[in-house]
PDBQT receptor file of N, H, CA, C and O in Angstrom, charges set to zero:
ATOM      1  N   MET A   1       0.850  -1.193  -0.006  1.00  0.00    +0.000 N 
ATOM      2  CA  MET A   1      -0.011   0.003   0.017  1.00  0.00    +0.000 C 
ATOM      3  C   MET A   1       0.847   1.228   0.019  1.00  0.00    +0.000 C 
ATOM      4  O   MET A   1       1.807   1.302   0.785  1.00  0.00    +0.000 OA
ATOM      5  N   SER A   2       0.539   2.191  -0.806  1.00  0.00    +0.000 N 
ATOM      6  H   SER A   2      -0.241   2.131  -1.429  1.00  0.00    +0.000 HD
ATOM      7  CA  SER A   2       1.340   3.414  -0.951  1.00  0.00    +0.000 C 
ATOM      8  C   SER A   2       1.090   4.320   0.286  1.00  0.00    +0.000 C 
ATOM      9  O   SER A   2      -0.006   4.358   0.845  1.00  0.00    +0.000 OA
ATOM     10  N   SER A   3       2.143   5.033   0.673  1.00  0.00    +0.000 N 
ATOM     11  H   SER A   3       3.033   5.002   0.218  1.00  0.00    +0.000 HD
ATOM     12  CA  SER A   3       1.972   5.963   1.793  1.00  0.00    +0.000 C 
ATOM     13  C   SER A   3       1.603   7.358   1.250  1.00  0.00    +0.000 C 
ATOM     14  O   SER A   3       1.544   8.302   2.038  1.00  0.00    +0.000 OA
ATOM     15  N   ARG A   4       1.361   7.522  -0.013  1.00  0.00    +0.000 N 
ATOM     16  H   ARG A   4       1.409   6.755  -0.653  1.00  0.00    +0.000 HD
ATOM     17  CA  ARG A   4       0.999   8.798  -0.569  1.00  0.00    +0.000 C 
ATOM     18  C   ARG A   4      -0.447   8.769  -1.033  1.00  0.00    +0.000 C 
ATOM     19  O   ARG A   4      -0.872   7.826  -1.700  1.00  0.00    +0.000 OA
ATOM     20  N   ILE A   5      -1.200   9.799  -0.681  1.00  0.00    +0.000 N 
ATOM     21  H   ILE A   5      -0.854  10.565  -0.139  1.00  0.00    +0.000 HD
ATOM     22  CA  ILE A   5      -2.582   9.879  -1.090  1.00  0.00    +0.000 C 
ATOM     23  C   ILE A   5      -2.635  10.438  -2.482  1.00  0.00    +0.000 C 
ATOM     24  O   ILE A   5      -2.035  11.474  -2.771  1.00  0.00    +0.000 OA
ATOM     25  N   LYS A   6      -3.371   9.739  -3.370  1.00  0.00    +0.000 N 
ATOM     26  H   LYS A   6      -3.858   8.898  -3.135  1.00  0.00    +0.000 HD
ATOM     27  CA  LYS A   6      -3.437  10.189  -4.734  1.00  0.00    +0.000 C 
ATOM     28  C   LYS A   6      -4.724  10.930  -5.075  1.00  0.00    +0.000 C 
ATOM     29  O   LYS A   6      -4.818  11.560  -6.128  1.00  0.00    +0.000 OA
ATOM     30  N   GLY A   7      -5.711  10.856  -4.193  1.00  0.00    +0.000 N 
ATOM     31  H   GLY A   7      -5.635  10.344  -3.338  1.00  0.00    +0.000 HD
ATOM     32  CA  GLY A   7      -6.952  11.591  -4.405  1.00  0.00    +0.000 C 
ATOM     33  C   GLY A   7      -7.875  11.426  -3.230  1.00  0.00    +0.000 C 
ATOM     34  O   GLY A   7      -7.800  10.425  -2.518  1.00  0.00    +0.000 OA
ATOM     35  N   ILE A   8      -8.738  12.380  -3.014  1.00  0.00    +0.000 N 
ATOM     36  H   ILE A   8      -8.799  13.194  -3.593  1.00  0.00    +0.000 HD
ATOM     37  CA  ILE A   8      -9.700  12.362  -1.932  1.00  0.00    +0.000 C 
ATOM     38  C   ILE A   8     -11.068  12.758  -2.479  1.00  0.00    +0.000 C 
ATOM     39  O   ILE A   8     -11.162  13.726  -3.233  1.00  0.00    +0.000 OA
ATOM     40  N   THR A   9     -12.101  12.056  -2.131  1.00  0.00    +0.000 N 
ATOM     41  H   THR A   9     -12.024  11.269  -1.518  1.00  0.00    +0.000 HD
ATOM     42  CA  THR A   9     -13.465  12.385  -2.482  1.00  0.00    +0.000 C 
ATOM     43  C   THR A   9     -14.202  12.688  -1.175  1.00  0.00    +0.000 C 
ATOM     44  O   THR A   9     -14.188  11.883  -0.244  1.00  0.00    +0.000 OA
ATOM     45  N   VAL A  10     -14.837  13.841  -1.118  1.00  0.00    +0.000 N 
ATOM     46  H   VAL A  10     -14.849  14.496  -1.874  1.00  0.00    +0.000 HD
ATOM     47  CA  VAL A  10     -15.560  14.239   0.077  1.00  0.00    +0.000 C 
ATOM     48  C   VAL A  10     -17.019  14.569  -0.298  1.00  0.00    +0.000 C 
ATOM     49  O   VAL A  10     -17.289  15.320  -1.235  1.00  0.00    +0.000 OA
ATOM     50  N   GLU A  11     -17.940  13.979   0.469  1.00  0.00    +0.000 N 
ATOM     51  H   GLU A  11     -17.721  13.368   1.231  1.00  0.00    +0.000 HD
ATOM     52  CA  GLU A  11     -19.359  14.234   0.263  1.00  0.00    +0.000 C 
ATOM     53  C   GLU A  11     -19.785  15.185   1.417  1.00  0.00    +0.000 C 
ATOM     54  O   GLU A  11     -19.582  14.849   2.584  1.00  0.00    +0.000 OA
ATOM     55  N   ILE A  12     -20.365  16.351   1.109  1.00  0.00    +0.000 N 
ATOM     56  H   ILE A  12     -20.530  16.624   0.161  1.00  0.00    +0.000 HD
ATOM     57  CA  ILE A  12     -20.727  17.341   2.109  1.00  0.00    +0.000 C 
ATOM     58  C   ILE A  12     -22.183  17.457   2.158  1.00  0.00    +0.000 C 
ATOM     59  O   ILE A  12     -22.833  17.623   1.126  1.00  0.00    +0.000 OA
ATOM     60  N   GLY A  13     -22.755  17.372   3.386  1.00  0.00    +0.000 N 
ATOM     61  H   GLY A  13     -22.227  17.238   4.224  1.00  0.00    +0.000 HD
ATOM     62  CA  GLY A  13     -24.162  17.507   3.518  1.00  0.00    +0.000 C 
ATOM     63  C   GLY A  13     -24.550  18.667   4.431  1.00  0.00    +0.000 C 
ATOM     64  O   GLY A  13     -25.559  18.610   5.133  1.00  0.00    +0.000 OA
ATOM     65  N   GLY A  14     -23.729  19.723   4.410  1.00  0.00    +0.000 N 
ATOM     66  H   GLY A  14     -22.909  19.769   3.840  1.00  0.00    +0.000 HD
ATOM     67  CA  GLY A  14     -24.022  20.864   5.332  1.00  0.00    +0.000 C 
ATOM     68  C   GLY A  14     -23.596  22.145   4.747  1.00  0.00    +0.000 C 
ATOM     69  O   GLY A  14     -23.475  22.273   3.528  1.00  0.00    +0.000 OA
ATOM     70  N   ASP A  15     -23.363  23.105   5.589  1.00  0.00    +0.000 N 
ATOM     71  H   ASP A  15     -23.461  23.001   6.578  1.00  0.00    +0.000 HD
ATOM     72  CA  ASP A  15     -22.940  24.452   5.182  1.00  0.00    +0.000 C 
ATOM     73  C   ASP A  15     -21.543  24.413   4.566  1.00  0.00    +0.000 C 
ATOM     74  O   ASP A  15     -20.625  23.895   5.202  1.00  0.00    +0.000 OA
ATOM     75  N   THR A  16     -21.341  24.938   3.354  1.00  0.00    +0.000 N 
ATOM     76  H   THR A  16     -22.086  25.359   2.837  1.00  0.00    +0.000 HD
ATOM     77  CA  THR A  16     -20.043  24.953   2.718  1.00  0.00    +0.000 C 
ATOM     78  C   THR A  16     -19.541  26.386   2.467  1.00  0.00    +0.000 C 
ATOM     79  O   THR A  16     -18.743  26.620   1.559  1.00  0.00    +0.000 OA
ATOM     80  N   SER A  17     -20.012  27.328   3.272  1.00  0.00    +0.000 N 
ATOM     81  H   SER A  17     -20.660  27.138   4.009  1.00  0.00    +0.000 HD
ATOM     82  CA  SER A  17     -19.682  28.743   2.945  1.00  0.00    +0.000 C 
ATOM     83  C   SER A  17     -18.177  29.039   3.044  1.00  0.00    +0.000 C 
ATOM     84  O   SER A  17     -17.716  29.931   2.332  1.00  0.00    +0.000 OA
ATOM     85  N   GLY A  18     -17.392  28.364   3.866  1.00  0.00    +0.000 N 
ATOM     86  H   GLY A  18     -17.766  27.639   4.444  1.00  0.00    +0.000 HD
ATOM     87  CA  GLY A  18     -15.959  28.620   3.938  1.00  0.00    +0.000 C 
ATOM     88  C   GLY A  18     -15.079  27.691   3.056  1.00  0.00    +0.000 C 
ATOM     89  O   GLY A  18     -13.860  27.835   2.965  1.00  0.00    +0.000 OA
ATOM     90  N   LEU A  19     -15.779  26.735   2.418  1.00  0.00    +0.000 N 
ATOM     91  H   LEU A  19     -16.769  26.618   2.492  1.00  0.00    +0.000 HD
ATOM     92  CA  LEU A  19     -15.001  25.721   1.680  1.00  0.00    +0.000 C 
ATOM     93  C   LEU A  19     -14.234  26.312   0.507  1.00  0.00    +0.000 C 
ATOM     94  O   LEU A  19     -13.076  25.949   0.301  1.00  0.00    +0.000 OA
ATOM     95  N   GLU A  20     -14.820  27.187  -0.252  1.00  0.00    +0.000 N 
ATOM     96  H   GLU A  20     -15.761  27.481  -0.085  1.00  0.00    +0.000 HD
ATOM     97  CA  GLU A  20     -14.145  27.688  -1.414  1.00  0.00    +0.000 C 
ATOM     98  C   GLU A  20     -12.839  28.483  -1.031  1.00  0.00    +0.000 C 
ATOM     99  O   GLU A  20     -11.823  28.416  -1.722  1.00  0.00    +0.000 OA
ATOM    100  N   LYS A  21     -12.930  29.209   0.072  1.00  0.00    +0.000 N 
ATOM    101  H   LYS A  21     -13.756  29.262   0.633  1.00  0.00    +0.000 HD
ATOM    102  CA  LYS A  21     -11.737  29.971   0.545  1.00  0.00    +0.000 C 
ATOM    103  C   LYS A  21     -10.688  29.009   1.007  1.00  0.00    +0.000 C 
ATOM    104  O   LYS A  21      -9.506  29.220   0.737  1.00  0.00    +0.000 OA
ATOM    105  N   SER A  22     -11.065  27.972   1.684  1.00  0.00    +0.000 N 
ATOM    106  H   SER A  22     -12.025  27.801   1.903  1.00  0.00    +0.000 HD
ATOM    107  CA  SER A  22     -10.086  26.940   2.129  1.00  0.00    +0.000 C 
ATOM    108  C   SER A  22      -9.433  26.263   1.018  1.00  0.00    +0.000 C 
ATOM    109  O   SER A  22      -8.220  26.057   1.055  1.00  0.00    +0.000 OA
ATOM    110  N   LEU A  23     -10.164  25.898   0.014  1.00  0.00    +0.000 N 
ATOM    111  H   LEU A  23     -11.150  26.066  -0.016  1.00  0.00    +0.000 HD
ATOM    112  CA  LEU A  23      -9.598  25.224  -1.165  1.00  0.00    +0.000 C 
ATOM    113  C   LEU A  23      -8.649  26.153  -1.960  1.00  0.00    +0.000 C 
ATOM    114  O   LEU A  23      -7.670  25.704  -2.555  1.00  0.00    +0.000 OA
ATOM    115  N   ALA A  24      -8.965  27.419  -1.947  1.00  0.00    +0.000 N 
ATOM    116  H   ALA A  24      -9.760  27.784  -1.463  1.00  0.00    +0.000 HD
ATOM    117  CA  ALA A  24      -8.076  28.418  -2.642  1.00  0.00    +0.000 C 
ATOM    118  C   ALA A  24      -6.714  28.464  -1.910  1.00  0.00    +0.000 C 
ATOM    119  O   ALA A  24      -5.660  28.550  -2.539  1.00  0.00    +0.000 OA
ATOM    120  N   ILE A  25      -6.768  28.407  -0.602  1.00  0.00    +0.000 N 
ATOM    121  H   ILE A  25      -7.624  28.338  -0.091  1.00  0.00    +0.000 HD
ATOM    122  CA  ILE A  25      -5.492  28.429   0.172  1.00  0.00    +0.000 C 
ATOM    123  C   ILE A  25      -4.672  27.193  -0.092  1.00  0.00    +0.000 C 
ATOM    124  O   ILE A  25      -3.447  27.270  -0.189  1.00  0.00    +0.000 OA
ATOM    125  N   LEU A  26      -5.326  26.048  -0.211  1.00  0.00    +0.000 N 
ATOM    126  H   LEU A  26      -6.321  25.985  -0.132  1.00  0.00    +0.000 HD
ATOM    127  CA  LEU A  26      -4.614  24.802  -0.516  1.00  0.00    +0.000 C 
ATOM    128  C   LEU A  26      -3.886  24.837  -1.862  1.00  0.00    +0.000 C 
ATOM    129  O   LEU A  26      -2.861  24.174  -2.025  1.00  0.00    +0.000 OA
ATOM    130  N   LYS A  27      -4.385  25.572  -2.791  1.00  0.00    +0.000 N 
ATOM    131  H   LYS A  27      -5.217  26.110  -2.659  1.00  0.00    +0.000 HD
ATOM    132  CA  LYS A  27      -3.759  25.669  -4.118  1.00  0.00    +0.000 C 
ATOM    133  C   LYS A  27      -2.421  26.472  -4.016  1.00  0.00    +0.000 C 
ATOM    134  O   LYS A  27      -1.581  26.373  -4.910  1.00  0.00    +0.000 OA
ATOM    135  N   THR A  28      -2.231  27.249  -2.949  1.00  0.00    +0.000 N 
ATOM    136  H   THR A  28      -2.913  27.329  -2.222  1.00  0.00    +0.000 HD
ATOM    137  CA  THR A  28      -0.999  28.006  -2.783  1.00  0.00    +0.000 C 
ATOM    138  C   THR A  28       0.078  27.265  -2.030  1.00  0.00    +0.000 C 
ATOM    139  O   THR A  28       1.179  27.784  -1.849  1.00  0.00    +0.000 OA
ATOM    140  N   LEU A  29      -0.228  26.039  -1.582  1.00  0.00    +0.000 N 
ATOM    141  H   LEU A  29      -1.122  25.618  -1.729  1.00  0.00    +0.000 HD
ATOM    142  CA  LEU A  29       0.792  25.260  -0.818  1.00  0.00    +0.000 C 
ATOM    143  C   LEU A  29       1.777  24.546  -1.744  1.00  0.00    +0.000 C 
ATOM    144  O   LEU A  29       1.412  24.028  -2.800  1.00  0.00    +0.000 OA
ATOM    145  N   ASP A  30       3.013  24.538  -1.315  1.00  0.00    +0.000 N 
ATOM    146  H   ASP A  30       3.309  24.959  -0.457  1.00  0.00    +0.000 HD
ATOM    147  CA  ASP A  30       4.034  23.786  -1.978  1.00  0.00    +0.000 C 
ATOM    148  C   ASP A  30       4.073  22.373  -1.331  1.00  0.00    +0.000 C 
ATOM    149  O   ASP A  30       3.875  21.364  -2.007  1.00  0.00    +0.000 OA
ATOM    150  N   HIS A  31       4.326  22.336  -0.044  1.00  0.00    +0.000 N 
ATOM    151  H   HIS A  31       4.486  23.156   0.506  1.00  0.00    +0.000 HD
ATOM    152  CA  HIS A  31       4.211  21.073   0.627  1.00  0.00    +0.000 C 
ATOM    153  C   HIS A  31       4.108  21.258   2.138  1.00  0.00    +0.000 C 
ATOM    154  O   HIS A  31       4.381  22.336   2.664  1.00  0.00    +0.000 OA
ATOM    155  N   ILE A  32       3.716  20.205   2.817  1.00  0.00    +0.000 N 
ATOM    156  H   ILE A  32       3.494  19.328   2.390  1.00  0.00    +0.000 HD
ATOM    157  CA  ILE A  32       3.514  20.135   4.249  1.00  0.00    +0.000 C 
ATOM    158  C   ILE A  32       4.442  19.029   4.792  1.00  0.00    +0.000 C 
ATOM    159  O   ILE A  32       4.456  17.919   4.261  1.00  0.00    +0.000 OA
ATOM    160  N   ARG A  33       5.191  19.323   5.817  1.00  0.00    +0.000 N 
ATOM    161  H   ARG A  33       5.180  20.225   6.248  1.00  0.00    +0.000 HD
ATOM    162  CA  ARG A  33       6.040  18.336   6.440  1.00  0.00    +0.000 C 
ATOM    163  C   ARG A  33       5.579  18.180   7.910  1.00  0.00    +0.000 C 
ATOM    164  O   ARG A  33       5.309  19.176   8.581  1.00  0.00    +0.000 OA
ATOM    165  N   VAL A  34       5.490  16.930   8.402  1.00  0.00    +0.000 N 
ATOM    166  H   VAL A  34       5.709  16.121   7.856  1.00  0.00    +0.000 HD
ATOM    167  CA  VAL A  34       5.205  16.633   9.775  1.00  0.00    +0.000 C 
ATOM    168  C   VAL A  34       6.364  15.837  10.363  1.00  0.00    +0.000 C 
ATOM    169  O   VAL A  34       6.737  14.775   9.864  1.00  0.00    +0.000 OA
ATOM    170  N   PHE A  35       6.930  16.396  11.459  1.00  0.00    +0.000 N 
ATOM    171  H   PHE A  35       6.627  17.259  11.865  1.00  0.00    +0.000 HD
ATOM    172  CA  PHE A  35       8.063  15.813  12.080  1.00  0.00    +0.000 C 
ATOM    173  C   PHE A  35       7.656  14.923  13.267  1.00  0.00    +0.000 C 
ATOM    174  O   PHE A  35       6.525  14.991  13.749  1.00  0.00    +0.000 OA
ATOM    175  N   GLU A  36       8.618  14.075  13.734  1.00  0.00    +0.000 N 
ATOM    176  H   GLU A  36       9.536  14.020  13.343  1.00  0.00    +0.000 HD
ATOM    177  CA  GLU A  36       8.343  13.114  14.803  1.00  0.00    +0.000 C 
ATOM    178  C   GLU A  36       7.917  13.805  16.079  1.00  0.00    +0.000 C 
ATOM    179  O   GLU A  36       7.158  13.231  16.859  1.00  0.00    +0.000 OA
ATOM    180  N   ASP A  37       8.388  15.039  16.319  1.00  0.00    +0.000 N 
ATOM    181  H   ASP A  37       9.005  15.505  15.685  1.00  0.00    +0.000 HD
ATOM    182  CA  ASP A  37       8.010  15.770  17.556  1.00  0.00    +0.000 C 
ATOM    183  C   ASP A  37       6.682  16.484  17.382  1.00  0.00    +0.000 C 
ATOM    184  O   ASP A  37       6.359  17.381  18.161  1.00  0.00    +0.000 OA
ATOM    185  N   GLU A  38       5.895  16.097  16.362  1.00  0.00    +0.000 N 
ATOM    186  H   GLU A  38       6.157  15.368  15.730  1.00  0.00    +0.000 HD
ATOM    187  CA  GLU A  38       4.564  16.624  16.077  1.00  0.00    +0.000 C 
ATOM    188  C   GLU A  38       4.574  18.103  15.610  1.00  0.00    +0.000 C 
ATOM    189  O   GLU A  38       3.563  18.801  15.687  1.00  0.00    +0.000 OA
ATOM    190  N   THR A  39       5.747  18.548  15.126  1.00  0.00    +0.000 N 
ATOM    191  H   THR A  39       6.568  17.980  15.063  1.00  0.00    +0.000 HD
ATOM    192  CA  THR A  39       5.850  19.855  14.516  1.00  0.00    +0.000 C 
ATOM    193  C   THR A  39       5.335  19.770  13.115  1.00  0.00    +0.000 C 
ATOM    194  O   THR A  39       5.671  18.835  12.388  1.00  0.00    +0.000 OA
ATOM    195  N   LEU A  40       4.510  20.738  12.707  1.00  0.00    +0.000 N 
ATOM    196  H   LEU A  40       4.237  21.497  13.298  1.00  0.00    +0.000 HD
ATOM    197  CA  LEU A  40       3.972  20.806  11.388  1.00  0.00    +0.000 C 
ATOM    198  C   LEU A  40       4.561  22.000  10.689  1.00  0.00    +0.000 C 
ATOM    199  O   LEU A  40       4.466  23.115  11.202  1.00  0.00    +0.000 OA
ATOM    200  N   LEU A  41       5.174  21.805   9.523  1.00  0.00    +0.000 N 
ATOM    201  H   LEU A  41       5.251  20.899   9.107  1.00  0.00    +0.000 HD
ATOM    202  CA  LEU A  41       5.807  22.894   8.760  1.00  0.00    +0.000 C 
ATOM    203  C   LEU A  41       5.045  23.003   7.415  1.00  0.00    +0.000 C 
ATOM    204  O   LEU A  41       5.064  22.077   6.604  1.00  0.00    +0.000 OA
ATOM    205  N   VAL A  42       4.402  24.113   7.207  1.00  0.00    +0.000 N 
ATOM    206  H   VAL A  42       4.387  24.866   7.865  1.00  0.00    +0.000 HD
ATOM    207  CA  VAL A  42       3.650  24.380   5.951  1.00  0.00    +0.000 C 
ATOM    208  C   VAL A  42       4.477  25.300   5.103  1.00  0.00    +0.000 C 
ATOM    209  O   VAL A  42       4.833  26.387   5.560  1.00  0.00    +0.000 OA
ATOM    210  N   ILE A  43       4.799  24.922   3.901  1.00  0.00    +0.000 N 
ATOM    211  H   ILE A  43       4.510  24.039   3.531  1.00  0.00    +0.000 HD
ATOM    212  CA  ILE A  43       5.575  25.791   2.986  1.00  0.00    +0.000 C 
ATOM    213  C   ILE A  43       4.746  26.136   1.776  1.00  0.00    +0.000 C 
ATOM    214  O   ILE A  43       4.198  25.265   1.101  1.00  0.00    +0.000 OA
ATOM    215  N   PHE A  44       4.664  27.451   1.511  1.00  0.00    +0.000 N 
ATOM    216  H   PHE A  44       5.110  28.158   2.060  1.00  0.00    +0.000 HD
ATOM    217  CA  PHE A  44       3.856  27.965   0.417  1.00  0.00    +0.000 C 
ATOM    218  C   PHE A  44       4.693  28.141  -0.826  1.00  0.00    +0.000 C 
ATOM    219  O   PHE A  44       5.922  28.161  -0.747  1.00  0.00    +0.000 OA
ATOM    220  N   LEU A  45       4.041  28.271  -1.994  1.00  0.00    +0.000 N 
ATOM    221  H   LEU A  45       3.043  28.254  -2.059  1.00  0.00    +0.000 HD
ATOM    222  CA  LEU A  45       4.732  28.377  -3.270  1.00  0.00    +0.000 C 
ATOM    223  C   LEU A  45       5.610  29.618  -3.312  1.00  0.00    +0.000 C 
ATOM    224  O   LEU A  45       6.611  29.624  -4.029  1.00  0.00    +0.000 OA
ATOM    225  N   ASP A  46       5.270  30.679  -2.561  1.00  0.00    +0.000 N 
ATOM    226  H   ASP A  46       4.457  30.674  -1.979  1.00  0.00    +0.000 HD
ATOM    227  CA  ASP A  46       6.052  31.904  -2.591  1.00  0.00    +0.000 C 
ATOM    228  C   ASP A  46       7.283  31.792  -1.707  1.00  0.00    +0.000 C 
ATOM    229  O   ASP A  46       8.052  32.750  -1.629  1.00  0.00    +0.000 OA
ATOM    230  N   GLY A  47       7.506  30.659  -1.032  1.00  0.00    +0.000 N 
ATOM    231  H   GLY A  47       6.882  29.880  -1.095  1.00  0.00    +0.000 HD
ATOM    232  CA  GLY A  47       8.654  30.466  -0.198  1.00  0.00    +0.000 C 
ATOM    233  C   GLY A  47       8.408  30.766   1.263  1.00  0.00    +0.000 C 
ATOM    234  O   GLY A  47       9.278  30.458   2.077  1.00  0.00    +0.000 OA
ATOM    235  N   SER A  48       7.319  31.329   1.644  1.00  0.00    +0.000 N 
ATOM    236  H   SER A  48       6.612  31.580   0.983  1.00  0.00    +0.000 HD
ATOM    237  CA  SER A  48       7.040  31.602   3.055  1.00  0.00    +0.000 C 
ATOM    238  C   SER A  48       6.650  30.305   3.782  1.00  0.00    +0.000 C 
ATOM    239  O   SER A  48       6.137  29.367   3.171  1.00  0.00    +0.000 OA
ATOM    240  N   GLU A  49       6.899  30.275   5.061  1.00  0.00    +0.000 N 
ATOM    241  H   GLU A  49       7.316  31.036   5.557  1.00  0.00    +0.000 HD
ATOM    242  CA  GLU A  49       6.684  29.099   5.889  1.00  0.00    +0.000 C 
ATOM    243  C   GLU A  49       5.882  29.422   7.157  1.00  0.00    +0.000 C 
ATOM    244  O   GLU A  49       5.971  30.524   7.698  1.00  0.00    +0.000 OA
ATOM    245  N   ILE A  50       5.116  28.460   7.607  1.00  0.00    +0.000 N 
ATOM    246  H   ILE A  50       5.044  27.564   7.167  1.00  0.00    +0.000 HD
ATOM    247  CA  ILE A  50       4.426  28.532   8.951  1.00  0.00    +0.000 C 
ATOM    248  C   ILE A  50       4.750  27.260   9.676  1.00  0.00    +0.000 C 
ATOM    249  O   ILE A  50       4.599  26.153   9.159  1.00  0.00    +0.000 OA
ATOM    250  N   GLU A  51       5.211  27.460  10.917  1.00  0.00    +0.000 N 
ATOM    251  H   GLU A  51       5.333  28.359  11.337  1.00  0.00    +0.000 HD
ATOM    252  CA  GLU A  51       5.543  26.264  11.787  1.00  0.00    +0.000 C 
ATOM    253  C   GLU A  51       4.537  26.240  12.906  1.00  0.00    +0.000 C 
ATOM    254  O   GLU A  51       4.258  27.238  13.570  1.00  0.00    +0.000 OA
ATOM    255  N   CYS A  52       3.993  25.018  13.086  1.00  0.00    +0.000 N 
ATOM    256  H   CYS A  52       4.220  24.207  12.546  1.00  0.00    +0.000 HD
ATOM    257  CA  CYS A  52       2.982  24.817  14.139  1.00  0.00    +0.000 C 
ATOM    258  C   CYS A  52       3.468  23.704  15.037  1.00  0.00    +0.000 C 
ATOM    259  O   CYS A  52       3.982  22.691  14.563  1.00  0.00    +0.000 OA
ATOM    260  N   ARG A  53       3.306  23.890  16.331  1.00  0.00    +0.000 N 
ATOM    261  H   ARG A  53       2.888  24.713  16.716  1.00  0.00    +0.000 HD
ATOM    262  CA  ARG A  53       3.718  22.824  17.317  1.00  0.00    +0.000 C 
ATOM    263  C   ARG A  53       2.551  22.448  18.134  1.00  0.00    +0.000 C 
ATOM    264  O   ARG A  53       1.677  23.249  18.464  1.00  0.00    +0.000 OA
ATOM    265  N   SER A  54       2.570  21.137  18.462  1.00  0.00    +0.000 N 
ATOM    266  H   SER A  54       3.279  20.485  18.194  1.00  0.00    +0.000 HD
ATOM    267  CA  SER A  54       1.460  20.630  19.329  1.00  0.00    +0.000 C 
ATOM    268  C   SER A  54       1.695  21.084  20.774  1.00  0.00    +0.000 C 
ATOM    269  O   SER A  54       2.809  21.053  21.298  1.00  0.00    +0.000 OA
ATOM    270  N   GLU A  55       0.584  21.506  21.387  1.00  0.00    +0.000 N 
ATOM    271  H   GLU A  55      -0.320  21.531  20.962  1.00  0.00    +0.000 HD
ATOM    272  CA  GLU A  55       0.576  21.872  22.776  1.00  0.00    +0.000 C 
ATOM    273  C   GLU A  55      -0.139  20.815  23.560  1.00  0.00    +0.000 C 
ATOM    274  O   GLU A  55      -1.316  20.549  23.314  1.00  0.00    +0.000 OA
ATOM    275  N   GLU A  56       0.548  20.198  24.506  1.00  0.00    +0.000 N 
ATOM    276  H   GLU A  56       1.504  20.413  24.706  1.00  0.00    +0.000 HD
ATOM    277  CA  GLU A  56      -0.107  19.123  25.329  1.00  0.00    +0.000 C 
ATOM    278  C   GLU A  56      -0.930  19.760  26.403  1.00  0.00    +0.000 C 
ATOM    279  O   GLU A  56      -0.519  20.742  27.020  1.00  0.00    +0.000 OA
ATOM    280  N   ALA A  57      -2.096  19.201  26.630  1.00  0.00    +0.000 N 
ATOM    281  H   ALA A  57      -2.430  18.402  26.129  1.00  0.00    +0.000 HD
ATOM    282  CA  ALA A  57      -3.026  19.735  27.614  1.00  0.00    +0.000 C 
ATOM    283  C   ALA A  57      -2.611  19.370  29.047  1.00  0.00    +0.000 C 
ATOM    284  O   ALA A  57      -3.292  19.745  30.002  1.00  0.00    +0.000 OA
TER     285      ALA A  57
């Protein structure tokens, strides 16, 4: 089984008012990396990056 997702189908049965904006943001992504320490690094096509870290409760 491949570890790479090749496609996703989503059936929505509710309010989709924010969906178009969210999908537009996804088109600007270059790639997303998740590290073992649960740090998430989002890299955009323009070279900018956002780093997110998990906060334990």
